ROSE-4610 file (N, C-alpha, C; in Angstrom, 1 decimal, always signed):
// ROSE-4610
residu = [X/X/X/X/X/X/X/X/X/X/X/X/X/X/X/X/X/X/X/X/X/X/X/X/X/X/X/X/X/X/X/X/X/X/X/X/X/X/X/X/X/X/X/X/X/X/X/X/X/X/X/X/X/X/X/X/X/X/X/X/X/X/X/X/X/X/X/X/X/X/X/X/X/X/X/X/X/X/X/X/X/X/X/X/X/X/X/X/X/X/X/X/X/X/X/X/X/X/X/X/X/X/X/X/X/X/X/X/X/X/X/X/X/X/X/X/X/X/X/X/X/X/X/X/X/X/X/X/X/X/X/X/X/X/X/X/X/X/X/X/X/X/X/X/X/X/X/X/X/X/X/X/X/X/X/X/X/X/X/X/X/X/X/X/X/X/X/X/X/X/X/X/X/X/X/X/X/X/X/X/X/X/X/X/X/X/X/X/X/X/X/X/X/X/X/X/X/X/X/X/X/X/X/X/X/X/X/X/X/X/X/X/X/X/X/X/X/X/X/X/X/X/X/X/X/X/X/X/X/X/X/X/X/X/X/X/X/X/X/X/X/X/X/X/X/X/X/X/X/X/X/X/X/X/X/X/X/X/X/X/X/X/X/X/X/X/X/X/X/X/X/X/X/X/X/X/X/X/X/X/X/X/X/X/X/X/X/X/X/X/X/X/X/X/X/X/X/X/X/X/X/X/X]
num = [1/1/1/2/2/2/3/3/3/4/4/4/5/5/5/6/6/6/7/7/7/8/8/8/9/9/9/10/10/10/11/11/11/12/12/12/13/13/13/14/14/14/15/15/15/16/16/16/17/17/17/18/18/18/19/19/19/20/20/20/21/21/21/22/22/22/23/23/23/24/24/24/25/25/25/26/26/26/27/27/27/28/28/28/29/29/29/30/30/30/31/31/31/32/32/32/33/33/33/34/34/34/35/35/35/36/36/36/37/37/37/38/38/38/39/39/39/40/40/40/41/41/41/42/42/42/43/43/43/44/44/44/45/45/45/46/46/46/47/47/47/48/48/48/49/49/49/50/50/50/51/51/51/52/52/52/53/53/53/54/54/54/55/55/55/56/56/56/57/57/57/58/58/58/59/59/59/60/60/60/61/61/61/62/62/62/63/63/63/64/64/64/65/65/65/66/66/66/67/67/67/68/68/68/69/69/69/70/70/70/71/71/71/72/72/72/73/73/73/74/74/74/75/75/75/76/76/76/77/77/77/78/78/78/79/79/79/80/80/80/81/81/81/82/82/82/83/83/83/84/84/84/85/85/85/86/86/86/87/87/87/88/88/88/89/89/89/90/90/90/91/91/91/92/92/92/93/93/93/94/94/94/95/95/95/96/96/96/97/97/97/98/98/98/99/99/99/100/100/100/101/101/101]
x = [+90.8/+90.8/+89.5/+89.4/+88.2/+87.4/+86.1/+85.3/+85.5/+85.7/+85.7/+84.7/+83.7/+82.8/+82.9/+83.9/+84.1/+85.7/+86.2/+87.6/+87.4/+87.7/+87.5/+88.9/+89.0/+90.3/+90.7/+91.9/+92.4/+92.8/+92.8/+93.2/+94.7/+95.2/+96.6/+97.5/+96.9/+97.6/+97.7/+96.7/+96.7/+97.8/+97.8/+98.8/+100.2/+100.4/+101.7/+102.1/+101.2/+101.5/+101.8/+101.0/+101.3/+102.7/+103.0/+104.3/+105.5/+105.3/+106.4/+106.5/+105.3/+105.4/+106.3/+105.9/+106.5/+108.1/+108.4/+109.8/+110.6/+109.9/+110.6/+110.8/+109.7/+109.7/+110.9/+111.3/+112.3/+113.1/+114.4/+115.2/+115.2/+114.8/+114.7/+113.6/+113.9/+112.9/+111.8/+112.0/+110.9/+110.0/+110.7/+109.8/+109.0/+109.6/+108.9/+107.7/+107.9/+106.8/+105.7/+106.0/+105.0/+104.2/+105.0/+104.4/+103.4/+103.9/+103.2/+101.8/+102.0/+100.8/+99.8/+100.3/+99.4/+98.7/+99.4/+98.7/+97.6/+97.9/+96.8/+95.7/+95.9/+94.8/+94.0/+94.7/+94.0/+93.0/+93.3/+92.4/+91.3/+91.5/+90.7/+89.7/+89.9/+89.1/+87.9/+86.7/+85.5/+84.6/+83.8/+82.7/+81.5/+80.5/+79.2/+79.4/+80.3/+80.4/+81.5/+82.0/+83.0/+84.4/+85.3/+86.7/+87.0/+87.7/+88.0/+89.3/+90.2/+91.4/+91.6/+92.1/+92.2/+93.5/+94.5/+95.7/+96.6/+97.8/+98.6/+99.0/+99.3/+99.6/+98.6/+97.4/+96.3/+96.3/+96.5/+96.7/+97.8/+99.0/+100.2/+100.0/+99.3/+99.1/+98.0/+97.1/+96.0/+96.2/+96.8/+96.9/+98.3/+98.3/+99.5/+100.0/+101.2/+101.6/+100.8/+100.5/+99.6/+98.2/+97.7/+96.3/+96.4/+97.4/+97.7/+97.7/+98.5/+98.8/+97.4/+96.7/+95.4/+94.4/+94.3/+93.5/+94.0/+95.2/+95.9/+95.5/+95.6/+95.3/+93.9/+93.0/+91.5/+91.3/+91.9/+91.8/+92.2/+93.3/+93.7/+92.9/+92.0/+91.2/+92.0/+93.0/+93.8/+93.6/+92.5/+92.4/+91.0/+90.8/+89.6/+88.9/+87.7/+87.1/+86.8/+87.0/+86.8/+87.8/+89.1/+90.1/+89.9/+89.6/+89.4/+90.7/+90.6/+91.7/+92.3/+91.3/+91.7/+92.3/+92.3/+92.9/+94.2/+95.4/+96.7/+97.0/+96.3/+96.5/+95.7/+94.8/+94.0/+94.9/+94.6/+95.3/+94.4/+94.6/+93.7/+93.8/+94.9/+95.0/+94.3/+94.4/+93.7/+92.2/+91.7/+90.4/+89.8/+90.5/+90.2/+90.0/+91.0/+91.0/+89.7/+89.4/+88.2/+87.0/+87.0/+85.9/+85.6/+86.7/+86.6/+87.0/+87.7/+88.2/+89.6]
y = [+97.0/+98.4/+98.7/+99.7/+100.1/+101.0/+101.0/+101.9/+103.4/+104.2/+105.6/+106.2/+107.1/+107.7/+109.1/+109.7/+111.1/+111.4/+112.3/+112.8/+114.3/+114.7/+116.2/+116.9/+117.8/+118.4/+119.4/+119.4/+120.2/+121.6/+122.5/+123.9/+123.8/+124.9/+124.9/+125.1/+125.9/+126.0/+124.7/+123.8/+122.5/+121.6/+121.6/+120.8/+121.3/+122.6/+123.2/+122.6/+122.6/+122.1/+120.6/+119.9/+118.4/+118.3/+119.0/+118.8/+119.2/+120.2/+120.6/+119.6/+119.1/+118.1/+116.7/+116.4/+115.3/+115.5/+116.6/+117.0/+116.9/+117.3/+117.1/+115.7/+114.8/+113.5/+112.6/+112.8/+112.1/+112.8/+112.4/+113.1/+112.3/+111.0/+110.2/+110.8/+111.1/+111.7/+110.8/+109.4/+108.5/+108.4/+108.2/+108.0/+109.3/+110.5/+111.7/+111.8/+111.4/+111.5/+110.6/+109.4/+108.4/+108.8/+109.3/+109.8/+111.0/+112.0/+113.2/+112.8/+111.9/+111.5/+110.8/+109.9/+109.1/+110.0/+111.1/+112.1/+112.8/+113.2/+113.9/+112.9/+111.7/+110.7/+110.5/+110.4/+110.1/+111.1/+112.4/+113.6/+113.7/+113.2/+113.4/+112.3/+111.2/+110.0/+109.7/+109.7/+109.5/+108.5/+107.7/+106.9/+107.2/+107.5/+107.8/+108.8/+109.9/+110.9/+110.7/+109.4/+109.1/+109.0/+109.4/+109.1/+107.7/+107.3/+106.0/+105.5/+106.4/+106.0/+106.8/+106.1/+106.8/+107.7/+107.3/+108.2/+107.8/+108.3/+107.9/+106.6/+106.0/+104.5/+103.7/+104.0/+103.1/+103.1/+104.3/+104.4/+103.6/+103.6/+102.9/+101.4/+100.9/+99.5/+98.9/+99.9/+99.4/+99.6/+100.7/+100.9/+100.6/+100.2/+100.1/+101.5/+101.6/+102.9/+103.4/+102.3/+102.6/+103.2/+102.5/+103.0/+104.3/+104.6/+106.0/+107.0/+106.7/+107.6/+107.9/+106.8/+106.9/+107.9/+107.7/+108.6/+110.1/+110.2/+111.5/+112.3/+111.5/+112.1/+112.4/+111.5/+111.9/+113.1/+113.2/+114.3/+115.6/+115.6/+116.7/+116.9/+116.0/+116.2/+115.8/+114.9/+114.6/+113.1/+112.4/+111.0/+110.7/+110.0/+109.5/+108.6/+108.6/+107.8/+106.4/+106.4/+105.1/+104.1/+104.5/+103.6/+102.9/+101.6/+101.0/+100.9/+101.2/+101.0/+99.6/+98.6/+97.3/+96.5/+97.1/+96.4/+97.2/+96.6/+97.2/+97.1/+96.2/+96.0/+97.0/+97.8/+98.7/+99.7/+99.9/+100.7/+101.9/+102.9/+104.1/+104.7/+104.7/+105.2/+104.4/+103.1/+102.0/+102.2/+102.4/+102.6/+103.8/+105.0/+106.2/+106.0/+105.4/+105.0/+104.3/+103.3/+102.4/+103.1/+104.0/+104.9/+106.0/+106.3/+107.4/+108.7/+108.7/+109.9/+110.1]
z = [+105.3/+105.6/+106.2/+107.1/+107.7/+106.6/+106.8/+105.9/+106.2/+105.2/+105.3/+104.4/+104.9/+104.0/+103.9/+104.6/+104.6/+105.0/+104.1/+104.4/+104.6/+105.9/+106.2/+106.1/+105.1/+105.1/+106.2/+106.6/+107.7/+107.2/+108.1/+107.7/+107.5/+106.7/+106.4/+107.8/+108.7/+110.0/+110.7/+110.7/+111.3/+110.6/+109.3/+108.5/+108.9/+109.0/+109.4/+110.8/+111.7/+113.1/+113.0/+112.3/+112.2/+111.6/+110.5/+109.9/+110.9/+111.6/+112.6/+113.7/+114.2/+115.2/+114.7/+113.4/+112.8/+112.7/+112.3/+112.1/+113.4/+114.5/+115.9/+116.3/+115.8/+116.3/+115.8/+114.5/+113.9/+112.9/+112.7/+111.7/+110.4/+110.4/+109.2/+108.3/+107.0/+106.1/+105.8/+105.6/+105.3/+106.5/+107.7/+108.8/+109.2/+108.9/+109.2/+108.2/+107.0/+106.0/+106.3/+106.7/+107.1/+108.3/+109.3/+110.6/+110.3/+109.5/+109.2/+108.5/+107.4/+106.7/+107.5/+108.5/+109.3/+110.3/+110.8/+111.6/+111.0/+109.7/+108.9/+108.7/+108.2/+108.1/+109.2/+110.4/+111.7/+112.0/+111.6/+111.8/+110.7/+109.5/+108.5/+108.1/+108.5/+108.0/+109.0/+108.4/+109.3/+108.6/+109.4/+109.0/+109.8/+109.2/+109.8/+111.0/+110.7/+111.7/+112.7/+112.8/+113.9/+113.2/+114.0/+113.5/+113.3/+112.2/+111.8/+112.7/+112.9/+113.6/+114.8/+115.8/+117.1/+117.1/+116.3/+116.3/+115.1/+115.0/+113.8/+113.9/+115.1/+115.3/+114.7/+114.9/+114.3/+112.8/+112.2/+110.8/+110.3/+110.9/+110.5/+110.7/+111.6/+111.8/+110.9/+110.4/+109.5/+108.1/+107.6/+106.2/+105.6/+104.4/+103.6/+103.1/+102.7/+102.2/+101.0/+100.2/+98.9/+99.4/+100.4/+100.8/+101.4/+102.1/+102.7/+101.6/+100.5/+99.4/+98.7/+98.5/+97.9/+98.6/+100.0/+100.7/+100.7/+100.8/+100.7/+99.4/+98.3/+97.0/+96.9/+97.5/+97.4/+98.3/+99.5/+100.3/+99.6/+98.8/+98.0/+96.8/+96.4/+95.3/+94.0/+94.0/+92.9/+92.4/+93.0/+92.6/+92.2/+91.2/+90.7/+91.7/+92.0/+92.9/+92.2/+91.0/+90.1/+90.4/+90.9/+91.1/+92.5/+92.5/+93.8/+94.5/+95.8/+96.8/+97.0/+96.9/+97.1/+95.9/+94.8/+93.6/+93.2/+93.6/+93.2/+91.6/+91.0/+89.5/+88.7/+89.4/+88.6/+87.7/+86.5/+85.6/+85.3/+85.9/+85.7/+84.3/+83.7/+82.3/+81.4/+81.5/+80.6/+80.8/+82.1/+82.4/+81.7/+81.8/+81.2/+79.7/+79.1/+77.7/+77.3/+78.0/+77.7/+77.8/+78.9/+79.2/+78.2/+77.5/+76.4/+77.1/+78.2/+78.8/+78.7]
């Protein structure tokens, strides 16, 4: 996975536009969700001030579904940065229990 040091949130209006564009692109709900999420990440992911992904196709060919989910959760502020993206065996609940949280 490429390095990402900044996630820039989109405005609600931009998110709505992306969702509408994704809805027009395909009728399949799973495909629409992946496409929409990839478009969001293509616009939100930066490294040293430069966009990490050229477009949604670059996101889809680079990231796994789990990696996309992790970044979207971080973007929404719902994920602990302690959970490493590259370790699918990471157990956040166990980590929190050991940490005392």
